[in-house]
C-alpha positions as MATLAB code, in Angstrom:
seq = 'MSDPTIRDTYPADLQARIIRLSSEIGCAGPVLFVMTFESRLDPARLARAARLLLDAEPMLGCRFVSGPGRPYWRRRDDLDTTDWCFVQETDDPDAVLRQLMTPAPEHIERTIRLHLLRRPDGDTLVMWITHMLADAYAARECAGLLGEIYSRLRDEPGYRPETNSAPPTPDSWMRTISFGDTLRILRRDFADAREGRGLVHSFPRNFATFFLTPPAGADFVKVRIVPDVLAAIDRAARQRGNTRNELLTTSFLRVFSDFAPRGPTAKAQVALTVDLRRFAPREPQLRTYSMVGMTRVTVRYAPGDPFDVTLAQVKAVLDRQKKALMGAANPLLVRLFGWLPARRMQAMVRGMVRKTINRPMAPNFSNAGRADPEALRFDGTAPRDCGLVVFPAGLPLFMVTAMEYAGTLTLTCCFQPTDLTPDAVRGFLERVVNECPAD';
ca = [
      -3.106    9.094  -13.765;
      -6.458    8.443  -13.703;
      -7.919    5.209  -12.295;
      -9.803    3.806  -15.356;
     -12.848    1.973  -13.537;
     -13.970    5.676  -12.366;
     -16.193    7.343  -14.527;
     -16.171   11.269  -15.518;
     -20.286   11.610  -15.138;
     -22.664   10.123  -13.090;
     -26.729   10.713  -13.254;
     -28.157   13.054  -10.757;
     -31.126   11.030   -8.985;
     -34.228   12.756   -8.679;
     -33.880   13.371   -5.087;
     -30.299   14.823   -5.408;
     -31.904   17.896   -7.320;
     -34.640   18.541   -5.354;
     -32.245   18.758   -2.340;
     -30.138   21.236   -4.314;
     -32.882   23.179   -5.257;
     -34.446   23.263   -1.469;
     -30.640   23.956   -0.708;
     -30.918   27.161   -2.746;
     -33.883   28.317   -1.041;
     -32.415   27.820    2.392;
     -34.723   24.392    3.240;
     -32.111   22.004    2.835;
     -28.120   21.116    3.569;
     -25.099   19.189    4.606;
     -24.807   16.323    7.531;
     -22.660   16.178    9.459;
     -21.255   12.665   11.179;
     -18.810   13.861   13.749;
     -16.944   11.098   16.486;
     -15.570   11.761   19.411;
     -12.203   10.003   19.954;
     -10.542    9.383   23.775;
      -7.261    8.863   21.623;
      -5.289   10.789   18.909;
      -5.676   10.281   15.111;
      -3.110   11.127   12.352;
      -3.610   14.217   10.805;
      -1.513   13.261    8.206;
      -2.518    9.932    7.289;
      -6.237   10.933    7.275;
      -5.910   13.614    5.251;
      -4.458   11.388    3.148;
      -7.522    8.925    3.666;
      -9.947   11.617    3.002;
      -8.273   12.433   -0.607;
      -8.458    8.196   -0.667;
     -12.080    7.769   -0.498;
     -12.773   10.093   -3.203;
     -12.252    7.414   -5.548;
     -13.281    4.457   -3.149;
     -16.671    6.646   -3.480;
     -16.101    8.208   -6.715;
     -19.189   10.047   -6.773;
     -17.986   12.030   -3.439;
     -15.327   13.734   -5.745;
     -17.298   14.944   -8.241;
     -19.510   18.609   -8.743;
     -22.670   19.181   -9.222;
     -23.800   20.502  -12.916;
     -26.794   21.819  -13.366;
     -27.875   23.669  -16.427;
     -30.710   24.029  -19.421;
     -30.297   20.036  -19.615;
     -30.266   17.127  -17.119;
     -28.531   17.722  -14.199;
     -24.871   15.619  -13.172;
     -22.137   14.935  -11.374;
     -18.778   15.714  -12.950;
     -15.345   14.122  -11.426;
     -13.185   17.107  -10.737;
      -9.525   18.279  -11.510;
      -8.701   20.102   -8.694;
      -8.648   16.407   -6.637;
      -4.868   16.257   -5.560;
      -4.381   20.292   -4.884;
      -7.836   20.731   -2.749;
      -7.526   20.508    1.222;
      -9.938   17.766    2.486;
      -8.962   17.846    6.034;
      -8.857   20.536    8.560;
      -7.012   20.503   11.672;
      -7.984   22.688   14.531;
      -6.932   22.989   18.037;
     -10.401   23.804   20.146;
     -11.601   23.288   24.130;
     -15.172   23.655   22.630;
     -15.890   21.383   20.222;
     -19.817   22.179   19.972;
     -18.494   25.953   19.080;
     -16.693   24.671   15.964;
     -19.854   22.339   14.952;
     -22.091   25.320   15.612;
     -19.685   27.084   13.132;
     -19.256   24.298   10.368;
     -23.400   24.205   10.247;
     -23.831   27.868   10.224;
     -24.841   27.983    6.256;
     -22.760   29.835    3.526;
     -22.718   30.211    0.283;
     -20.054   28.044   -0.593;
     -21.567   24.951    0.858;
     -23.709   24.485   -1.880;
     -21.183   23.464   -4.086;
     -19.484   21.603   -1.564;
     -19.246   17.390   -1.106;
     -17.277   16.289    1.429;
     -14.919   17.728    4.065;
     -13.300   16.609    7.244;
     -12.489   18.269   10.371;
     -10.202   17.228   13.137;
     -11.181   19.071   15.943;
      -8.515   18.668   18.566;
      -9.282   18.938   21.908;
      -7.152   18.309   24.909;
      -8.549   14.986   26.359;
      -8.672   13.245   22.798;
      -9.922   14.297   18.855;
     -13.199   14.686   17.706;
     -13.487   13.904   14.075;
     -15.587   15.507   11.484;
     -17.113   14.717    8.200;
     -18.987   17.366    6.626;
     -21.168   15.553    3.535;
     -23.383   17.583    0.977;
     -27.186   15.808    1.935;
     -27.325   15.151   -2.085;
     -25.113   12.193   -1.602;
     -26.013   10.761    1.987;
     -28.418   10.498    4.244;
     -27.533    9.020    7.560;
     -26.988    5.542    6.576;
     -24.719    6.729    3.367;
     -23.534    9.345    6.187;
     -21.916    6.067    8.278;
     -21.163    4.045    5.598;
     -18.346    6.838    4.078;
     -17.201    7.211    7.941;
     -16.334    3.373    8.069;
     -15.485    3.425    5.143;
     -12.518    5.943    6.052;
     -11.697    4.466    9.254;
     -11.093    0.989    7.167;
      -8.671    3.473    4.807;
      -7.081    4.916    7.672;
      -6.153    1.861    9.796;
      -4.774   -0.013    6.296;
      -2.552    2.913    5.739;
      -0.587    2.873    8.866;
       0.778   -0.919    7.562;
       0.469   -0.022    3.918;
       1.596    3.458    3.048;
       0.988    2.669   -0.571;
      -2.098    1.559   -0.295;
      -5.421    2.121   -2.271;
      -8.413    1.217   -1.724;
     -10.654   -0.796   -4.517;
     -12.929    1.684   -6.424;
     -16.586    0.978   -5.948;
     -17.281    0.338   -9.631;
     -21.495   -0.305   -9.486;
     -23.290    1.235  -12.337;
     -24.951    4.013  -10.853;
     -28.564    3.190  -10.035;
     -30.610    6.564   -8.846;
     -33.890    5.993   -7.660;
     -33.016    2.434   -7.769;
     -35.863    1.334   -4.584;
     -38.362    1.740   -7.431;
     -37.176   -1.218   -9.560;
     -38.674   -3.642   -7.252;
     -42.219   -1.832   -6.980;
     -45.091   -3.510   -9.110;
     -47.797   -2.309  -10.379;
     -49.831   -3.499   -7.934;
     -47.612   -1.667   -5.561;
     -48.553    1.101   -7.183;
     -52.089    1.064   -6.756;
     -51.222    0.903   -2.982;
     -49.284    3.544   -3.032;
     -52.389    5.931   -4.628;
     -54.829    4.392   -1.988;
     -52.254    5.302    0.738;
     -51.594    8.384   -0.269;
     -55.421    9.483   -0.774;
     -56.432    7.552    2.626;
     -52.727   10.232    4.393;
     -54.188   12.983    2.416;
     -57.442   13.049    4.252;
     -56.516   12.561    7.511;
     -54.212   15.426    7.095;
     -56.798   17.744    5.551;
     -57.347   20.872    8.144;
     -55.393   22.669   11.156;
     -52.175   21.043   12.614;
     -50.045   21.811   15.324;
     -46.880   23.724   14.026;
     -45.147   27.112   14.338;
     -47.003   30.022   12.150;
     -44.800   31.253    9.373;
     -45.175   31.953    5.541;
     -42.824   31.798    2.723;
     -42.431   35.631    2.042;
     -41.077   35.584    6.223;
     -39.464   32.397    5.538;
     -37.548   33.326    2.266;
     -37.074   37.367    4.035;
     -35.227   35.871    7.250;
     -32.656   33.585    5.765;
     -30.387   30.978    7.870;
     -27.968   33.203    9.393;
     -26.091   31.286   12.508;
     -26.855   27.502   13.902;
     -27.506   25.907   17.090;
     -28.125   22.527   18.309;
     -29.141   20.897   21.607;
     -28.889   16.841   22.425;
     -30.478   14.883   24.568;
     -29.053   11.603   25.204;
     -31.973    8.400   26.240;
     -28.986    5.831   28.459;
     -28.746    2.414   28.317;
     -30.768    1.585   31.244;
     -33.814    4.002   30.489;
     -33.616    3.052   26.515;
     -34.442   -0.361   27.876;
     -37.001   -0.011   30.456;
     -38.927    1.992   27.148;
     -38.214   -1.149   25.146;
     -39.835   -3.046   27.573;
     -42.230   -0.977   27.756;
     -43.281   -1.434   24.202;
     -42.659   -5.221   24.031;
     -45.174   -5.408   27.006;
     -48.125   -3.303   24.716;
     -46.886   -4.958   21.397;
     -45.551   -2.099   19.944;
     -42.002   -0.947   18.666;
     -39.844    1.857   20.556;
     -40.421    3.920   17.142;
     -44.199    3.753   18.210;
     -43.936    5.044   21.508;
     -41.484    7.791   20.834;
     -43.104    9.111   18.204;
     -46.865    8.972   20.175;
     -44.809   11.405   23.014;
     -43.451   13.336   20.337;
     -46.568   13.669   18.955;
     -48.320   14.503   22.281;
     -45.395   17.032   23.175;
     -45.144   19.131   20.173;
     -48.877   19.762   20.176;
     -48.076   21.575   23.724;
     -44.957   23.254   22.136;
     -46.648   24.642   18.925;
     -50.414   24.747   19.851;
     -52.598   25.872   17.208;
     -55.568   25.389   18.815;
     -58.418   22.901   20.149;
     -59.117   21.748   17.038;
     -55.769   21.067   15.269;
     -54.476   17.949   14.621;
     -51.396   16.330   16.204;
     -49.694   15.459   12.991;
     -45.354   14.400   13.014;
     -43.102   13.760    9.584;
     -41.605   10.513    9.704;
     -38.123    9.423    7.921;
     -38.152    5.987    6.102;
     -34.948    4.693    4.692;
     -36.058    3.663    1.269;
     -32.776    0.862    0.445;
     -35.436   -1.730    1.909;
     -36.882   -1.699   -1.609;
     -33.802   -1.905   -3.304;
     -32.749   -4.512   -5.045;
     -30.115   -6.453   -2.968;
     -26.766   -5.841   -5.617;
     -23.861   -4.164   -5.299;
     -24.965   -0.426   -4.866;
     -22.880    3.198   -4.984;
     -22.647    4.118   -1.107;
     -23.477    7.971   -2.006;
     -27.364    8.039   -3.389;
     -29.418    9.938   -0.382;
     -32.201    7.570   -0.353;
     -34.600    9.144    2.422;
     -38.436    8.796    2.303;
     -41.165   10.443    3.536;
     -44.186    9.198    5.578;
     -47.070   11.795    7.502;
     -48.684   10.730   10.653;
     -51.471   12.471   11.713;
     -54.358   11.877   14.870;
     -56.602   13.071   17.040;
     -54.939   14.636   20.830;
     -56.478   16.567   23.354;
     -54.455   17.341   26.232;
     -55.427   15.181   29.404;
     -55.684   11.853   26.259;
     -54.067    8.781   27.649;
     -50.850    8.170   26.830;
     -52.159    4.201   25.058;
     -55.234    5.834   23.161;
     -52.582    7.812   21.149;
     -50.605    4.960   20.687;
     -53.212    2.991   19.730;
     -53.634    5.634   16.996;
     -50.079    6.264   15.603;
     -49.742    2.427   15.734;
     -52.958    2.473   13.222;
     -51.776    4.212   10.488;
     -48.100    3.131   10.621;
     -49.804   -0.424   10.436;
     -51.917    0.574    7.759;
     -49.075    2.755    5.944;
     -46.470   -0.774    6.277;
     -48.786   -2.518    4.085;
     -48.666   -0.035    1.425;
     -44.708    0.848    1.230;
     -44.483    3.138    4.049;
     -42.300    6.348    2.834;
     -42.024    5.078   -0.363;
     -43.269    7.873   -3.287;
     -45.660    7.487   -5.850;
     -43.510    5.793   -8.845;
     -45.699    7.838  -11.383;
     -45.131   11.127  -10.022;
     -41.270    9.918   -9.570;
     -41.159    9.519  -13.213;
     -42.982   12.227  -14.178;
     -40.510   14.679  -12.279;
     -37.519   12.752  -13.603;
     -38.454   13.027  -17.682;
     -39.346   17.361  -17.110;
     -37.138   19.821  -18.377;
     -35.128   20.711  -16.264;
     -36.217   24.211  -15.841;
     -39.983   22.966  -15.523;
     -39.240   20.555  -12.902;
     -37.543   23.771  -10.946;
     -39.988   25.964  -10.912;
     -43.063   23.223   -9.922;
     -40.143   22.237   -7.147;
     -40.246   25.648   -5.975;
     -43.886   25.786   -6.592;
     -44.047   23.070   -4.236;
     -41.718   24.258   -1.425;
     -43.748   27.792   -0.944;
     -46.965   25.972   -0.918;
     -45.895   23.639    1.956;
     -44.335   26.040    3.920;
     -47.532   28.470    3.315;
     -49.495   25.543    4.965;
     -49.368   24.624    8.567;
     -46.222   22.428    8.427;
     -45.542   19.552   10.375;
     -42.501   19.175   12.625;
     -39.871   16.004   11.181;
     -38.923   13.079   13.489;
     -35.616   11.422   11.773;
     -34.505    7.605   12.711;
     -31.270    7.356   11.969;
     -30.739    4.831   12.708;
     -27.842    2.654   14.575;
     -23.937    3.089   14.373;
     -21.847    0.132   15.184;
     -19.215    0.520   16.523;
     -17.540   -2.094   15.402;
     -17.645   -0.219   11.827;
     -16.314    2.635   12.991;
     -12.655    1.430   13.815;
      -9.899    3.679   13.219;
      -6.437    1.454   14.277;
      -8.706   -0.649   15.956;
      -9.961    2.359   18.584;
     -13.924    2.472   17.911;
     -15.622    6.777   19.148;
     -16.229    6.880   22.837;
     -19.246    8.739   21.402;
     -20.846    9.106   18.286;
     -23.322   11.556   16.825;
     -25.386   13.613   14.200;
     -26.179   16.972   13.528;
     -28.373   18.540   10.566;
     -28.455   21.639    8.212;
     -30.066   23.976   10.723;
     -33.422   25.329    8.919;
     -35.457   27.828   10.308;
     -39.316   27.480   11.467;
     -41.436   26.307   10.497;
     -39.162   23.760    9.251;
     -38.481   21.309   12.663;
     -36.355   18.538   12.548;
     -35.356   16.590   15.551;
     -33.096   13.612   14.500;
     -32.875    9.936   16.726;
     -29.358    7.882   16.410;
     -28.597    4.843   18.854;
     -24.656    4.458   19.296;
     -23.282    1.738   22.262;
     -26.399    1.204   23.591;
     -27.558    4.779   23.774;
     -29.806    7.239   21.762;
     -29.586   10.484   20.723;
     -32.257   12.889   20.455;
     -31.212   16.236   18.380;
     -32.615   18.515   17.282;
     -30.748   21.492   15.094;
     -32.500   24.960   14.555;
     -31.638   29.073   13.970;
     -31.128   30.826   17.510;
     -32.939   33.696   16.254;
     -36.128   31.321   16.229;
     -35.867   29.278   19.473;
     -33.567   29.201   22.709;
     -31.805   26.191   23.643;
     -33.462   25.601   27.369;
     -36.754   25.808   25.340;
     -35.885   22.415   23.045;
     -33.805   20.624   25.649;
     -36.964   20.932   27.743;
     -39.142   19.317   24.547;
     -36.674   16.759   23.757;
     -36.509   15.867   27.910;
     -39.918   15.918   27.938;
     -40.487   13.806   24.881;
     -38.099   11.351   26.790;
     -39.990   11.911   30.281;
     -43.442   11.250   29.250;
     -42.937    8.075   27.327;
     -43.767    4.767   29.024;
     -40.582    3.493   30.678;
     -41.420   -0.055   32.510;
];
């Protein structure tokens, strides 16, 4: 019997529709939230918790429906006959992760799946979730809810979580943006476009080459900034009147300019992700909306420039953007895209992706936030380690995520093994850490 509080359909927000189109081109894909335990989890109870999670957050139990009309999410009719949790014995969980990351056609239709990797010394739990429904924040929230359901089932086998019956509010972050805010965003975007004109350090590849070499494999490299080093970076930031993010962004810009140089006239540019939930109303919402904004930082940098000179430029750009709702897209354009017929919008998005890849493309440095061990407990036990891996897009797309867990900040880069080598990527990430001031 279906739960009467669960809707049959949910609207697909603009970001989900754009991610779907980007996935078809090979520019986007799933998010994998990885939790490493020193103990064992109960596979049967975990499978039950996975099924109940689809009722607790009902959009996870939907299919994306596209067609001549507006796309939407529809609840699946095979929820009770589909396997949502897979168990695998392995001595090398990283090798399994690479397999799970490797793009496959069926990924586009999938929303969520759990993989329990049974190591000799414990378990690794992987939550595979589509980026159409989850960014890093939503993935953490869903993982925490899964742990809560799993733990309750130990003493209450018949437990059923309450359904999140909050009304669907796609693009809810726009509801607090005033006309004055929109004008500030317009001025901000004009300034960013003016600063970003010209050649930027990047990997040279046009759309035709990108499209003819679709992602076919997957690899990733992680570099951890241990608590003592992270604390030293934070002290260096405070002494300079900066934030940790500003120091890391500055180091990233400088190192990437050497990693993918385009000549002495090229500018240093990086795209930063921004969580748009900061602009959304403070009211109950569905967990399963991706609310990622994007901003670009462009500065002049030449080898030999002092770190603090580049840092001052980065801070000036970020301070200006923070005064104009940094990361928020122009609401006028968002509404325009939302009003367009589906096929017209698809054609426009594909054209924008083609133009973007044909131009020199800045790397992406994504702040995935902080995962709280207390919010990820399974039967009272928090993971020993926690991380995030994402879709391994091909060059010129280049992305590094940073996520903190238990005092350690992990930098992760996922990539195509035909584009880059692990040694080259590891060397890049280590330089980002080593060239960041640590007082």
